[in-house]
N, CA, C and O atoms as a Tinker XYZ file with bonds, in Angstrom:
   476  protein
     1  N      0.866000  -32.200000  -10.588000    73     2
     2  CA     0.968000  -30.750000  -10.539000    64     1     3
     3  C      1.290000  -30.220000  -11.925000    63     2     4     5
     4  O      2.050000  -30.818000  -12.687000    81     3
     5  N      0.703000  -29.111000  -12.215000    73     3     6
     6  CA     0.889000  -28.513000  -13.521000    64     5     7
     7  C      1.086000  -27.010000  -13.370000    63     6     8     9
     8  O      0.129000  -26.281000  -13.111000    81     7
     9  N      2.305000  -26.552000  -13.528000    73     7    10
    10  CA     2.584000  -25.120000  -13.409000    64     9    11
    11  C      2.070000  -24.396000  -14.645000    63    10    12    13
    12  O      2.366000  -24.780000  -15.777000    81    11
    13  N      1.303000  -23.351000  -14.411000    73    11    14
    14  CA     0.724000  -22.548000  -15.478000    64    13    15
    15  C      1.128000  -21.097000  -15.254000    63    14    16    17
    16  O      1.107000  -20.607000  -14.125000    81    15
    17  N      1.492000  -20.419000  -16.323000    73    15    18
    18  CA     1.884000  -19.021000  -16.224000    64    17    19
    19  C      0.796000  -18.144000  -16.827000    63    18    20    21
    20  O      0.389000  -18.340000  -17.973000    81    19
    21  N      0.335000  -17.189000  -16.056000    73    19    22
    22  CA    -0.621000  -16.190000  -16.532000    64    21    23
    23  C      0.144000  -14.875000  -16.634000    63    22    24    25
    24  O      0.408000  -14.223000  -15.624000    81    23
    25  N      0.496000  -14.494000  -17.855000    73    23    26
    26  CA     1.282000  -13.274000  -18.069000    64    25    27
    27  C      0.376000  -12.099000  -18.387000    63    26    28    29
    28  O     -0.645000  -12.244000  -19.060000    81    27
    29  N      0.762000  -10.944000  -17.896000    73    27    30
    30  CA     0.054000   -9.714000  -18.213000    64    29    31
    31  C     -1.385000   -9.688000  -17.748000    63    30    32    33
    32  O     -2.272000   -9.247000  -18.479000    81    31
    33  N     -1.623000  -10.163000  -16.526000    73    31    34
    34  CA    -2.991000  -10.161000  -15.995000    64    33    35
    35  C     -3.156000   -9.070000  -14.943000    63    34    36    37
    36  O     -2.228000   -8.747000  -14.201000    81    35
    37  N     -4.347000   -8.522000  -14.903000    73    35    38
    38  CA    -4.731000   -7.608000  -13.825000    64    37    39
    39  C     -5.372000   -8.450000  -12.746000    63    38    40    41
    40  O     -5.986000   -9.476000  -13.039000    81    39
    41  N     -5.238000   -8.034000  -11.513000    73    39    42
    42  CA    -5.819000   -8.795000  -10.414000    64    41    43
    43  C     -6.832000   -7.946000   -9.654000    63    42    44    45
    44  O     -6.794000   -6.716000   -9.679000    81    43
    45  N     -7.721000   -8.636000   -8.992000    73    43    46
    46  CA    -8.689000   -7.998000   -8.098000    64    45    47
    47  C     -8.450000   -8.545000   -6.705000    63    46    48    49
    48  O     -8.471000   -9.758000   -6.498000    81    47
    49  N     -8.224000   -7.660000   -5.752000    73    47    50
    50  CA    -8.047000   -8.108000   -4.368000    64    49    51
    51  C     -9.434000   -8.411000   -3.818000    63    50    52    53
    52  O    -10.275000   -7.521000   -3.696000    81    51
    53  N     -9.657000   -9.671000   -3.491000    73    51    54
    54  CA   -10.957000  -10.123000   -3.003000    64    53    55
    55  C    -11.066000  -10.012000   -1.484000    63    54    56    57
    56  O    -12.137000   -9.723000   -0.951000    81    55
    57  N     -9.945000  -10.244000   -0.791000    73    55    58
    58  CA    -9.957000  -10.275000    0.669000    64    57    59
    59  C     -8.575000   -9.909000    1.172000    63    58    60    61
    60  O     -7.576000  -10.439000    0.683000    81    59
    61  N     -8.505000   -9.017000    2.134000    73    59    62
    62  CA    -7.234000   -8.685000    2.776000    64    61    63
    63  C     -7.540000   -8.201000    4.184000    63    62    64    65
    64  O     -8.009000   -7.081000    4.386000    81    63
    65  N     -7.266000   -9.065000    5.151000    73    63    66
    66  CA    -7.515000   -8.703000    6.543000    64    65    67
    67  C     -6.212000   -8.520000    7.317000    63    66    68    69
    68  O     -6.197000   -8.589000    8.546000    81    67
    69  N     -5.129000   -8.289000    6.596000    73    67    70
    70  CA    -3.782000   -8.140000    7.156000    64    69    71
    71  C     -3.227000   -9.439000    7.711000    63    70    72    73
    72  O     -2.152000   -9.450000    8.311000    81    71
    73  N     -3.945000  -10.525000    7.519000    73    71    74
    74  CA    -3.445000  -11.847000    7.871000    64    73    75
    75  C     -3.381000  -12.700000    6.610000    63    74    76    77
    76  O     -2.399000  -13.403000    6.375000    81    75
    77  N     -4.420000  -12.633000    5.814000    73    75    78
    78  CA    -4.516000  -13.400000    4.579000    64    77    79
    79  C     -4.927000  -12.460000    3.458000    63    78    80    81
    80  O     -5.839000  -11.650000    3.625000    81    79
    81  N     -4.258000  -12.566000    2.314000    73    79    82
    82  CA    -4.657000  -11.789000    1.142000    64    81    83
    83  C     -5.095000  -12.780000    0.068000    63    82    84    85
    84  O     -4.382000  -13.738000   -0.232000    81    83
    85  N     -6.264000  -12.543000   -0.503000    73    83    86
    86  CA    -6.806000  -13.387000   -1.564000    64    85    87
    87  C     -7.089000  -12.484000   -2.754000    63    86    88    89
    88  O     -7.676000  -11.412000   -2.608000    81    87
    89  N     -6.668000  -12.924000   -3.929000    73    87    90
    90  CA    -6.880000  -12.139000   -5.131000    64    89    91
    91  C     -7.351000  -13.054000   -6.254000    63    90    92    93
    92  O     -7.151000  -14.268000   -6.214000    81    91
    93  N     -7.977000  -12.450000   -7.250000    73    91    94
    94  CA    -8.455000  -13.211000   -8.399000    64    93    95
    95  C     -7.896000  -12.607000   -9.675000    63    94    96    97
    96  O     -7.513000  -11.438000   -9.717000    81    95
    97  N     -7.859000  -13.427000  -10.712000    73    95    98
    98  CA    -7.406000  -12.992000  -12.025000    64    97    99
    99  C     -8.010000  -13.942000  -13.059000    63    98   100   101
   100  O     -8.412000  -15.059000  -12.733000    81    99
   101  N     -8.067000  -13.491000  -14.282000    73    99   102
   102  CA    -8.572000  -14.329000  -15.358000    64   101   103
   103  C     -7.474000  -14.462000  -16.403000    63   102   104   105
   104  O     -7.171000  -13.497000  -17.104000    81   103
   105  N     -6.869000  -15.654000  -16.518000    73   103   106
   106  CA    -5.825000  -15.848000  -17.518000    64   105   107
   107  C     -6.422000  -15.805000  -18.924000    63   106   108   109
   108  O     -7.619000  -16.028000  -19.107000    81   107
   109  N     -5.592000  -15.521000  -19.893000    73   107   110
   110  CA    -6.034000  -15.448000  -21.280000    64   109   111
   111  C     -6.710000  -16.755000  -21.694000    63   110   112   113
   112  O     -6.115000  -17.829000  -21.608000    81   111
   113  N     -7.952000  -16.647000  -22.139000    73   111   114
   114  CA    -8.689000  -17.819000  -22.593000    64   113   115
   115  C     -9.123000  -18.764000  -21.492000    63   114   116   117
   116  O     -9.552000  -19.884000  -21.770000    81   115
   117  N     -9.020000  -18.328000  -20.243000    73   115   118
   118  CA    -9.363000  -19.210000  -19.136000    64   117   119
   119  C    -10.488000  -18.659000  -18.289000    63   118   120   121
   120  O    -11.103000  -17.644000  -18.616000    81   119
   121  N    -10.741000  -19.348000  -17.198000    73   119   122
   122  CA   -11.779000  -18.905000  -16.270000    64   121   123
   123  C    -11.130000  -18.252000  -15.051000    63   122   124   125
   124  O     -9.930000  -18.406000  -14.821000    81   123
   125  N    -11.910000  -17.541000  -14.292000    73   123   126
   126  CA   -11.434000  -16.805000  -13.122000    64   125   127
   127  C    -10.763000  -17.756000  -12.135000    63   126   128   129
   128  O    -11.304000  -18.812000  -11.805000    81   127
   129  N     -9.585000  -17.368000  -11.674000    73   127   130
   130  CA    -8.809000  -18.145000  -10.716000    64   129   131
   131  C     -8.638000  -17.326000   -9.439000    63   130   132   133
   132  O     -8.623000  -16.095000   -9.475000    81   131
   133  N     -8.511000  -18.017000   -8.318000    73   131   134
   134  CA    -8.270000  -17.373000   -7.033000    64   133   135
   135  C     -6.966000  -17.903000   -6.461000    63   134   136   137
   136  O     -6.707000  -19.106000   -6.506000    81   135
   137  N     -6.153000  -17.019000   -5.927000    73   135   138
   138  CA    -4.924000  -17.388000   -5.218000    64   137   139
   139  C     -4.855000  -16.558000   -3.945000    63   138   140   141
   140  O     -5.519000  -15.528000   -3.829000    81   139
   141  N     -4.061000  -17.002000   -3.010000    73   139   142
   142  CA    -3.891000  -16.249000   -1.786000    64   141   143
   143  C     -2.727000  -16.770000   -0.979000    63   142   144   145
   144  O     -2.210000  -17.858000   -1.233000    81   143
   145  N     -2.324000  -15.989000   -0.013000    73   143   146
   146  CA    -1.236000  -16.389000    0.874000    64   145   147
   147  C     -1.325000  -15.576000    2.162000    63   146   148   149
   148  O     -1.838000  -14.457000    2.164000    81   147
   149  N     -0.825000  -16.145000    3.252000    73   147   150
   150  CA    -0.804000  -15.388000    4.515000    64   149   151
   151  C      0.267000  -14.310000    4.446000    63   150   152   153
   152  O      1.329000  -14.515000    3.858000    81   151
   153  N     -0.015000  -13.176000    5.044000    73   151   154
   154  CA     1.024000  -12.147000    5.084000    64   153   155
   155  C      1.187000  -11.536000    6.473000    63   154   156   157
   156  O      1.416000  -10.337000    6.632000    81   155
   157  N      1.061000  -12.403000    7.461000    73   155   158
   158  CA     1.452000  -12.038000    8.815000    64   157   159
   159  C      2.971000  -12.043000    8.819000    63   158   160   161
   160  O      3.590000  -12.915000    8.209000    81   159
   161  N      3.560000  -11.105000    9.480000    73   159   162
   162  CA     5.017000  -11.032000    9.505000    64   161   163
   163  C      5.515000  -11.610000   10.819000    63   162   164   165
   164  O      5.568000  -10.908000   11.829000    81   163
   165  N      5.882000  -12.896000   10.809000    73   163   166
   166  CA     6.402000  -13.482000   12.046000    64   165   167
   167  C      7.816000  -12.981000   12.314000    63   166   168   169
   168  O      8.632000  -12.892000   11.397000    81   167
   169  N      8.096000  -12.663000   13.538000    73   167   170
   170  CA     9.429000  -12.208000   13.903000    64   169   171
   171  C      9.770000  -12.735000   15.293000    63   170   172   173
   172  O      8.944000  -12.703000   16.205000    81   171
   173  N     10.974000  -13.208000   15.432000    73   171   174
   174  CA    11.457000  -13.697000   16.710000    64   173   175
   175  C     12.756000  -12.985000   17.021000    63   174   176   177
   176  O     13.597000  -12.797000   16.143000    81   175
   177  N     12.917000  -12.592000   18.269000    73   175   178
   178  CA    14.148000  -11.936000   18.667000    64   177   179
   179  C     14.567000  -12.442000   20.038000    63   178   180   181
   180  O     13.743000  -12.636000   20.932000    81   179
   181  N     15.856000  -12.647000   20.176000    73   179   182
   182  CA    16.431000  -13.051000   21.447000    64   181   183
   183  C     17.662000  -12.193000   21.681000    63   182   184   185
   184  O     18.486000  -12.023000   20.782000    81   183
   185  N     17.783000  -11.667000   22.853000    73   183   186
   186  CA    18.971000  -10.875000   23.141000    64   185   187
   187  C     19.398000  -11.093000   24.586000    63   186   188   189
   188  O     18.593000  -11.423000   25.457000    81   187
   189  N     20.669000  -10.899000   24.805000    73   187   190
   190  CA    21.212000  -11.035000   26.146000    64   189   191
   191  C     22.375000  -10.065000   26.291000    63   190   192   193
   192  O     22.912000   -9.569000   25.301000    81   191
   193  N     22.749000   -9.806000   27.512000    73   191   194
   194  CA    23.864000   -8.905000   27.730000    64   193   195
   195  C     24.382000   -8.979000   29.153000    63   194   196   197
   196  O     23.718000   -9.489000   30.055000    81   195
   197  N     25.575000   -8.462000   29.329000    73   195   198
   198  CA    26.177000   -8.398000   30.658000    64   197   199
   199  C     26.813000   -7.025000   30.846000    63   198   200   201
   200  O     27.205000   -6.365000   29.884000    81   199
   201  N     26.901000   -6.625000   32.071000    73   199   202
   202  CA    27.562000   -5.373000   32.399000    64   201   203
   203  C     28.426000   -5.630000   33.634000    63   202   204   205
   204  O     27.943000   -6.101000   34.664000    81   203
   205  N     29.693000   -5.315000   33.505000    73   203   206
   206  CA    30.632000   -5.536000   34.595000    64   205   207
   207  C     31.288000   -4.212000   34.974000    63   206   208   209
   208  O     31.805000   -3.495000   34.118000    81   207
   209  N     31.260000   -3.902000   36.257000    73   207   210
   210  CA    31.924000   -2.693000   36.724000    64   209   211
   211  C     33.341000   -3.061000   37.144000    63   210   212   213
   212  O     33.554000   -3.765000   38.131000    81   211
   213  N     34.306000   -2.567000   36.369000    73   211   214
   214  CA    35.705000   -2.834000   36.666000    64   213   215
   215  C     36.181000   -1.913000   37.782000    63   214   216   217
   216  O     36.868000   -2.354000   38.703000    81   215
   217  N     35.821000   -0.651000   37.704000    73   215   218
   218  CA    36.105000    0.322000   38.758000    64   217   219
   219  C     34.979000    1.354000   38.716000    63   218   220   221
   220  O     34.040000    1.219000   37.932000    81   219
   221  N     35.074000    2.378000   39.553000    73   219   222
   222  CA    34.029000    3.400000   39.598000    64   221   223
   223  C     33.896000    4.143000   38.269000    63   222   224   225
   224  O     32.838000    4.706000   37.989000    81   223
   225  N     34.948000    4.157000   37.445000    73   223   226
   226  CA    34.933000    4.912000   36.191000    64   225   227
   227  C     34.981000    4.010000   34.953000    63   226   228   229
   228  O     34.739000    4.483000   33.842000    81   227
   229  N     35.279000    2.757000   35.122000    73   227   230
   230  CA    35.428000    1.862000   33.965000    64   229   231
   231  C     34.399000    0.736000   34.054000    63   230   232   233
   232  O     34.298000    0.034000   35.060000    81   231
   233  N     33.650000    0.590000   32.979000    73   231   234
   234  CA    32.664000   -0.484000   32.909000    64   233   235
   235  C     32.814000   -1.234000   31.590000    63   234   236   237
   236  O     33.234000   -0.665000   30.582000    81   235
   237  N     32.474000   -2.487000   31.612000    73   235   238
   238  CA    32.471000   -3.303000   30.397000    64   237   239
   239  C     31.032000   -3.724000   30.127000    63   238   240   241
   240  O     30.368000   -4.287000   30.997000    81   239
   241  N     30.562000   -3.449000   28.928000    73   239   242
   242  CA    29.206000   -3.839000   28.539000    64   241   243
   243  C     29.309000   -4.725000   27.308000    63   242   244   245
   244  O     30.000000   -4.396000   26.343000    81   243
   245  N     28.618000   -5.844000   27.355000    73   243   246
   246  CA    28.595000   -6.769000   26.229000    64   245   247
   247  C     27.147000   -7.138000   25.921000    63   246   248   249
   248  O     26.391000   -7.513000   26.817000    81   247
   249  N     26.766000   -7.029000   24.654000    73   247   250
   250  CA    25.405000   -7.374000   24.254000    64   249   251
   251  C     25.445000   -8.208000   22.983000    63   250   252   253
   252  O     26.337000   -8.049000   22.150000    81   251
   253  N     24.478000   -9.088000   22.844000    73   251   254
   254  CA    24.324000   -9.882000   21.627000    64   253   255
   255  C     22.840000  -10.019000   21.336000    63   254   256   257
   256  O     22.034000  -10.151000   22.257000    81   255
   257  N     22.475000   -9.988000   20.061000    73   255   258
   258  CA    21.063000  -10.133000   19.679000    64   257   259
   259  C     20.978000  -10.973000   18.424000    63   258   260   261
   260  O     21.892000  -10.988000   17.599000    81   259
   261  N     19.870000  -11.665000   18.297000    73   259   262
   262  CA    19.610000  -12.513000   17.139000    64   261   263
   263  C     18.151000  -12.310000   16.749000    63   262   264   265
   264  O     17.263000  -12.411000   17.595000    81   263
   265  N     17.900000  -12.022000   15.471000    73   263   266
   266  CA    16.530000  -11.783000   15.042000    64   265   267
   267  C     16.269000  -12.500000   13.729000    63   266   268   269
   268  O     17.092000  -12.474000   12.814000    81   267
   269  N     15.105000  -13.141000   13.652000    73   267   270
   270  CA    14.662000  -13.811000   12.425000    64   269   271
   271  C     13.279000  -13.262000   12.096000    63   270   272   273
   272  O     12.425000  -13.157000   12.976000    81   271
   273  N     13.058000  -12.914000   10.836000    73   271   274
   274  CA    11.716000  -12.498000   10.443000    64   273   275
   275  C     11.439000  -12.955000    9.022000    63   274   276   277
   276  O     12.348000  -13.064000    8.199000    81   275
   277  N     10.190000  -13.217000    8.751000    73   275   278
   278  CA     9.757000  -13.574000    7.411000    64   277   279
   279  C      8.825000  -12.491000    6.914000    63   278   280   281
   280  O      7.831000  -12.185000    7.573000    81   279
   281  N      9.119000  -11.909000    5.776000    73   279   282
   282  CA     8.338000  -10.782000    5.299000    64   281   283
   283  C      7.908000  -10.997000    3.847000    63   282   284   285
   284  O      8.729000  -10.871000    2.938000    81   283
   285  N      6.635000  -11.318000    3.618000    73   283   286
   286  CA     6.153000  -11.489000    2.250000    64   285   287
   287  C      5.737000  -10.171000    1.597000    63   286   288   289
   288  O      4.923000  -10.164000    0.674000    81   287
   289  N      6.289000   -9.069000    2.073000    73   287   290
   290  CA     5.861000   -7.752000    1.601000    64   289   291
   291  C      6.014000   -7.595000    0.098000    63   290   292   293
   292  O      5.212000   -6.896000   -0.522000    81   291
   293  N      7.012000   -8.220000   -0.508000    73   291   294
   294  CA     7.211000   -8.089000   -1.946000    64   293   295
   295  C      6.010000   -8.637000   -2.707000    63   294   296   297
   296  O      5.524000   -7.992000   -3.636000    81   295
   297  N      5.528000   -9.809000   -2.329000    73   295   298
   298  CA     4.353000  -10.371000   -2.999000    64   297   299
   299  C      3.127000   -9.513000   -2.747000    63   298   300   301
   300  O      2.333000   -9.291000   -3.661000    81   299
   301  N      2.959000   -9.027000   -1.531000    73   299   302
   302  CA     1.802000   -8.180000   -1.213000    64   301   303
   303  C      1.829000   -6.934000   -2.089000    63   302   304   305
   304  O      0.808000   -6.566000   -2.670000    81   303
   305  N      2.976000   -6.284000   -2.189000    73   303   306
   306  CA     3.084000   -5.066000   -2.996000    64   305   307
   307  C      2.897000   -5.357000   -4.482000    63   306   308   309
   308  O      2.333000   -4.535000   -5.205000    81   307
   309  N      3.361000   -6.513000   -4.945000    73   307   310
   310  CA     3.173000   -6.883000   -6.349000    64   309   311
   311  C      1.688000   -7.102000   -6.647000    63   310   312   313
   312  O      1.197000   -6.666000   -7.688000    81   311
   313  N      0.974000   -7.769000   -5.746000    73   311   314
   314  CA    -0.467000   -7.969000   -5.935000    64   313   315
   315  C     -1.185000   -6.625000   -5.935000    63   314   316   317
   316  O     -2.056000   -6.393000   -6.774000    81   315
   317  N     -0.836000   -5.740000   -5.013000    73   315   318
   318  CA    -1.469000   -4.414000   -4.974000    64   317   319
   319  C     -1.186000   -3.641000   -6.260000    63   318   320   321
   320  O     -2.070000   -2.971000   -6.793000    81   319
   321  N      0.052000   -3.735000   -6.757000    73   319   322
   322  CA     0.416000   -3.082000   -8.022000    64   321   323
   323  C     -0.458000   -3.610000   -9.162000    63   322   324   325
   324  O     -0.980000   -2.835000   -9.964000    81   323
   325  N     -0.614000   -4.944000   -9.228000    73   323   326
   326  CA    -1.413000   -5.566000  -10.287000    64   325   327
   327  C     -2.894000   -5.259000  -10.196000    63   326   328   329
   328  O     -3.628000   -5.472000  -11.161000    81   327
   329  N     -3.348000   -4.759000   -9.050000    73   327   330
   330  CA    -4.764000   -4.416000   -8.898000    64   329   331
   331  C     -5.058000   -2.971000   -9.286000    63   330   332   333
   332  O     -6.218000   -2.566000   -9.366000    81   331
   333  N     -4.007000   -2.202000   -9.525000    73   331   334
   334  CA    -4.216000   -0.799000   -9.898000    64   333   335
   335  C     -4.632000   -0.706000  -11.370000    63   334   336   337
   336  O     -4.298000   -1.573000  -12.177000    81   335
   337  N     -5.346000    0.330000  -11.694000    73   335   338
   338  CA    -5.907000    0.526000  -13.025000    64   337   339
   339  C     -4.845000    0.422000  -14.122000    63   338   340   341
   340  O     -3.895000    1.204000  -14.161000    81   339
   341  N     -5.021000   -0.545000  -14.998000    73   339   342
   342  CA    -4.136000   -0.693000  -16.155000    64   341   343
   343  C     -2.824000   -1.406000  -15.898000    63   342   344   345
   344  O     -2.054000   -1.609000  -16.837000    81   343
   345  N     -2.541000   -1.791000  -14.673000    73   343   346
   346  CA    -1.285000   -2.465000  -14.350000    64   345   347
   347  C     -1.469000   -3.974000  -14.453000    63   346   348   349
   348  O     -2.540000   -4.500000  -14.149000    81   347
   349  N     -0.421000   -4.662000  -14.884000    73   347   350
   350  CA    -0.494000   -6.117000  -15.011000    64   349   351
   351  C      0.724000   -6.775000  -14.364000    63   350   352   353
   352  O      1.783000   -6.162000  -14.226000    81   351
   353  N      0.548000   -8.026000  -13.976000    73   351   354
   354  CA     1.620000   -8.811000  -13.380000    64   353   355
   355  C      1.617000  -10.203000  -13.996000    63   354   356   357
   356  O      0.726000  -10.551000  -14.771000    81   355
   357  N      2.627000  -10.994000  -13.641000    73   355   358
   358  CA     2.714000  -12.381000  -14.097000    64   357   359
   359  C      2.596000  -13.293000  -12.887000    63   358   360   361
   360  O      3.270000  -13.093000  -11.877000    81   359
   361  N      1.740000  -14.287000  -12.999000    73   359   362
   362  CA     1.481000  -15.221000  -11.900000    64   361   363
   363  C      1.752000  -16.637000  -12.382000    63   362   364   365
   364  O      1.244000  -17.055000  -13.422000    81   363
   365  N      2.549000  -17.368000  -11.626000    73   363   366
   366  CA     2.772000  -18.783000  -11.906000    64   365   367
   367  C      2.064000  -19.561000  -10.812000    63   366   368   369
   368  O      2.343000  -19.381000   -9.627000    81   367
   369  N      1.148000  -20.425000  -11.219000    73   367   370
   370  CA     0.320000  -21.150000  -10.266000    64   369   371
   371  C      0.068000  -22.556000  -10.784000    63   370   372   373
   372  O      0.365000  -22.865000  -11.938000    81   371
   373  N     -0.475000  -23.392000   -9.936000    73   371   374
   374  CA    -0.823000  -24.761000  -10.309000    64   373   375
   375  C     -2.306000  -24.802000  -10.611000    63   374   376   377
   376  O     -3.130000  -24.527000   -9.738000    81   375
   377  N     -2.651000  -25.144000  -11.839000    73   375   378
   378  CA    -4.061000  -25.133000  -12.217000    64   377   379
   379  C     -4.783000  -26.437000  -11.881000    63   378   380   381
   380  O     -5.963000  -26.591000  -12.196000    81   379
   381  N     -4.078000  -27.379000  -11.240000    73   379   382
   382  CA    -4.720000  -28.646000  -10.869000    64   381   383
   383  C     -4.809000  -28.862000   -9.364000    63   382   384   385
   384  O     -5.531000  -29.749000   -8.909000    81   383
   385  N     -4.085000  -28.065000   -8.589000    73   383   386
   386  CA    -4.076000  -28.234000   -7.135000    64   385   387
   387  C     -4.687000  -27.014000   -6.475000    63   386   388   389
   388  O     -4.289000  -25.885000   -6.759000    81   387
   389  N     -5.652000  -27.236000   -5.596000    73   387   390
   390  CA    -6.255000  -26.105000   -4.907000    64   389   391
   391  C     -6.566000  -26.466000   -3.458000    63   390   392   393
   392  O     -6.595000  -27.633000   -3.068000    81   391
   393  N     -6.795000  -25.417000   -2.686000    73   391   394
   394  CA    -7.079000  -25.545000   -1.257000    64   393   395
   395  C     -8.316000  -24.710000   -0.952000    63   394   396   397
   396  O     -8.448000  -23.587000   -1.440000    81   395
   397  N     -9.206000  -25.246000   -0.160000    73   395   398
   398  CA   -10.381000  -24.483000    0.256000    64   397   399
   399  C    -10.014000  -23.586000    1.426000    63   398   400   401
   400  O     -9.341000  -24.016000    2.364000    81   399
   401  N    -10.460000  -22.334000    1.365000    73   399   402
   402  CA   -10.225000  -21.370000    2.446000    64   401   403
   403  C    -11.520000  -20.601000    2.671000    63   402   404   405
   404  O    -12.185000  -20.199000    1.716000    81   403
   405  N    -11.865000  -20.402000    3.911000    73   403   406
   406  CA   -13.046000  -19.611000    4.263000    64   405   407
   407  C    -12.598000  -18.423000    5.105000    63   406   408   409
   408  O    -11.942000  -18.588000    6.134000    81   407
   409  N    -12.958000  -17.238000    4.659000    73   407   410
   410  CA   -12.568000  -16.019000    5.377000    64   409   411
   411  C    -13.353000  -15.904000    6.684000    63   410   412   413
   412  O    -14.284000  -16.670000    6.934000    81   411
   413  N    -12.967000  -14.951000    7.496000    73   411   414
   414  CA   -13.652000  -14.762000    8.777000    64   413   415
   415  C    -15.078000  -14.249000    8.607000    63   414   416   417
   416  O    -15.851000  -14.233000    9.564000    81   415
   417  N    -15.429000  -13.830000    7.390000    73   415   418
   418  CA   -16.806000  -13.420000    7.109000    64   417   419
   419  C    -17.590000  -14.552000    6.451000    63   418   420   421
   420  O    -18.666000  -14.336000    5.893000    81   419
   421  N    -17.034000  -15.763000    6.527000    73   419   422
   422  CA   -17.670000  -16.985000    6.010000    64   421   423
   423  C    -17.776000  -17.026000    4.487000    63   422   424   425
   424  O    -18.647000  -17.710000    3.949000    81   423
   425  N    -16.905000  -16.307000    3.788000    73   423   426
   426  CA   -16.862000  -16.370000    2.333000    64   425   427
   427  C    -15.889000  -17.474000    1.924000    63   426   428   429
   428  O    -14.711000  -17.416000    2.275000    81   427
   429  N    -16.363000  -18.473000    1.191000    73   427   430
   430  CA   -15.473000  -19.567000    0.792000    64   429   431
   431  C    -14.707000  -19.240000   -0.497000    63   430   432   433
   432  O    -15.247000  -18.618000   -1.412000    81   431
   433  N    -13.464000  -19.661000   -0.550000    73   431   434
   434  CA   -12.625000  -19.500000   -1.739000    64   433   435
   435  C    -11.943000  -20.827000   -2.032000    63   434   436   437
   436  O    -11.607000  -21.579000   -1.117000    81   435
   437  N    -11.742000  -21.108000   -3.313000    73   435   438
   438  CA   -10.966000  -22.268000   -3.718000    64   437   439
   439  C     -9.673000  -21.714000   -4.315000    63   438   440   441
   440  O     -9.658000  -21.236000   -5.449000    81   439
   441  N     -8.579000  -21.785000   -3.535000    73   439   442
   442  CA    -7.323000  -21.141000   -3.896000    64   441   443
   443  C     -6.410000  -22.091000   -4.651000    63   442   444   445
   444  O     -6.176000  -23.218000   -4.215000    81   443
   445  N     -5.896000  -21.635000   -5.780000    73   443   446
   446  CA    -4.924000  -22.404000   -6.548000    64   445   447
   447  C     -3.563000  -22.313000   -5.847000    63   446   448   449
   448  O     -3.270000  -21.316000   -5.188000    81   447
   449  N     -2.753000  -23.327000   -5.986000    73   447   450
   450  CA    -1.410000  -23.339000   -5.430000    64   449   451
   451  C     -0.583000  -22.294000   -6.154000    63   450   452   453
   452  O     -0.555000  -22.273000   -7.384000    81   451
   453  N      0.085000  -21.435000   -5.418000    73   451   454
   454  CA     0.808000  -20.290000   -5.970000    64   453   455
   455  C      2.309000  -20.551000   -5.939000    63   454   456   457
   456  O      2.858000  -20.915000   -4.900000    81   455
   457  N      2.979000  -20.362000   -7.092000    73   455   458
   458  CA     4.434000  -20.552000   -7.163000    64   457   459
   459  C      5.198000  -19.228000   -7.133000    63   458   460   461
   460  O      6.171000  -19.094000   -6.390000    81   459
   461  N      4.767000  -18.250000   -7.933000    73   459   462
   462  CA     5.470000  -16.970000   -7.935000    64   461   463
   463  C      4.583000  -15.859000   -8.481000    63   462   464   465
   464  O      3.624000  -16.096000   -9.214000    81   463
   465  N      4.937000  -14.645000   -8.098000    73   463   466
   466  CA     4.251000  -13.447000   -8.572000    64   465   467
   467  C      5.346000  -12.444000   -8.941000    63   466   468   469
   468  O      6.224000  -12.162000   -8.126000    81   467
   469  N      5.302000  -11.917000  -10.132000    73   467   470
   470  CA     6.275000  -10.897000  -10.562000    64   469   471
   471  C      5.552000   -9.805000  -11.321000    63   470   472   473
   472  O      4.485000  -10.025000  -11.894000    81   471
   473  N      6.147000   -8.632000  -11.315000    73   471   474
   474  CA     5.510000   -7.554000  -12.073000    64   473   475
   475  C      6.096000   -6.220000  -11.798000    63   474   476
   476  O      5.656000   -5.223000  -12.369000    81   475
């Protein structure tokens, strides 16, 4: 694995179906690269409660809830920012490791392993 930093690059959003976002960029002195990540927001919630009537006027209610969610919204917004006219971001990716991905419209992409996006 070889981490490579592409600083001050503009990106082009190639595919975004609200499940997967794929974008491209051209690092300084390099060839066009493609990266992407899923941005479905998984969320799980569990809750329970009890209600006890102590008398006609007094009741005890107890509730507990637990929620877990994963939200890649920061990366999505950073990619969108980097795609706007004249805006640039920094991308750290692996230039030796890639994964093949085919969109639902049968467009194939060779995605580089993505470490971070800032901007």
